[in-house]
C-alpha positions in Angstrom: -23.7 3.0 -3.5 -21.1 5.5 -3.2 -19.2 6.2 -6.5 -15.8 5.1 -5.8 -12.4 4.2 -8.6 -10.9 1.3 -8.5 -7.1 1.1 -8.8 -4.8 -2.0 -8.8 -1.6 -0.7 -7.0 1.9 -2.0 -6.7 4.2 -0.4 -3.7 7.7 -1.2 -3.5 10.5 0.0 -0.7 13.6 -0.7 1.0 12.9 -1.4 4.9 15.5 -1.6 7.4 16.8 -5.4 8.6 14.6 -5.3 11.9 11.2 -4.5 10.0 8.1 -6.4 10.3 6.0 -7.4 7.4 3.0 -7.3 9.5 3.7 -4.1 10.5 4.7 -2.2 7.1 1.2 -3.9 5.5 -0.7 -2.2 8.4 1.5 1.3 7.6 0.8 1.2 4.0 -3.4 0.4 4.7 -3.9 3.1 7.4 -1.9 5.7 5.3 -4.3 5.3 2.8 -7.4 6.3 4.9 -7.9 9.8 3.6 -5.9 11.0 0.8 -5.7 14.2 -1.3 -4.7 17.7 0.4 -5.9 18.7 3.6 -9.3 20.2 4.2 -10.7 18.6 0.3 -9.1 14.9 1.3 -11.4 11.7 0.4 -11.4 8.5 2.1 -9.9 5.4 0.7 -9.6 1.6 1.0 -6.4 -0.2 0.4 -6.8 -4.1 0.5 -3.5 -6.2 -0.7 -1.1 -8.4 0.5 2.4 -8.0 1.4 5.8 -10.1 1.1 9.3 -9.8 0.9 11.0 -9.5 -2.4 14.3 -10.7 -1.1 15.5 -13.7 0.9 16.1 -13.3 5.0 19.7 -12.2 5.7 21.2 -14.7 8.1 22.8 -12.1 10.1 21.2 -11.0 13.2 18.6 -8.3 12.9 19.8 -4.8 12.6 23.3 -5.7 11.4 22.2 -7.0 8.0 21.7 -4.7 4.5 17.8 -3.2 4.3 15.2 -5.7 3.3 13.2 -5.0 0.2 9.2 -5.4 1.0 6.1 -5.2 -1.9 2.4 -4.9 -1.4 0.4 -5.8 -4.5 -3.7 -4.8 -4.0 -5.9 -2.7 -4.8 -7.0 0.8 -3.6 -10.4 2.4 -3.7 -11.3 6.3 -3.9 -13.9 7.6 -3.1 -16.4 10.3 -4.6 -16.5 11.5 -8.2 -13.8 13.4 -10.4 -10.8 11.4 -9.4 -8.3 10.1 -11.8 -6.2 7.3 -11.4 -3.3 9.5 -11.7 -4.3 11.6 -9.3 -4.9 9.0 -6.7 -1.8 7.4 -7.4 0.2 10.3 -7.0 -1.9 10.9 -3.6 -1.4 7.6 -2.3 2.3 8.0 -3.7 2.6 11.1 -1.6 1.0 9.6 2.0 2.9 6.5 1.7 6.2 8.1 0.7 5.6 10.3 4.0 4.6 7.6 6.4 7.8 5.1 5.5 10.0 7.9 5.9 8.6 9.0 9.5 8.4 5.4 10.8 11.3 4.1 9.2 13.5 7.0 9.0 15.6 7.4 5.9 15.9 4.6 4.1 17.7 6.0 0.9 14.8 6.0 -1.4 11.3 6.8 -1.6 8.8 3.9 -1.9 7.5 3.6 -5.7 4.2 3.6 -5.8 2.0 3.2 -9.2 -0.7 1.7 -10.6 -0.6 -1.8 -12.2 -2.8 -3.8 -14.6 -5.5 -5.7 -12.6 -4.6 -9.3 -13.6 -1.0 -8.4 -12.3 -2.4 -8.6 -9.2 -4.0 -11.9 -9.1 -0.7 -13.6 -11.1 2.3 -12.1 -9.5 1.2 -12.4 -5.4 3.0 -14.7 -4.0 0.6 -17.4 -1.9 2.6 -17.1 1.1 1.5 -13.2 1.2 0.1 -11.2 4.1 -3.5 -9.9 3.5 -3.9 -6.2 5.0 -6.8 -3.7 4.7 -7.5 -0.4 6.0 -9.9 -0.7 9.1 -13.2 0.8 9.9 -14.0 2.8 6.1 -17.1 2.9 4.5 -18.8 -0.4 4.1 -19.3 0.5 0.4 -15.4 1.0 -0.5 -14.6 -2.5 1.1 -17.5 -4.6 -0.8 -16.1 -2.6 -4.0 -12.6 -3.5 -3.5 -13.2 -7.3 -2.1 -15.1 -7.7 -5.1 -11.8 -7.5 -7.0 -9.4 -9.8 -4.6 
């Protein structure tokens, strides 16, 4: 079995009004594929659910204010020697960079932090959309999915 650290995670950010929730979720999941410094990175797997934290704006897309999106889920970091703080810092940096590159400057960096396992289960809306990182080590997937 692959050694891994599982961290319950909450991600929130503002997105342009034209952003699609599924696209945002895929961006988060794929961003978490490899974390850490180049050359010394480690494989990771993110599984969770994305959702809007605000009501839809009745104005046509592109004319409204920023939308507020969130994701609750679990991040599995492969290997030994990781701390939750280091893993969250690595995924925060990766997600911040990916969101900025994909959506441009939305005024604030995404908030990414560890939360209690219980909060993931209790606070995820039923209507949330499931996302996960594709094509990663099966051991990371099975270790993480046991938490879902």
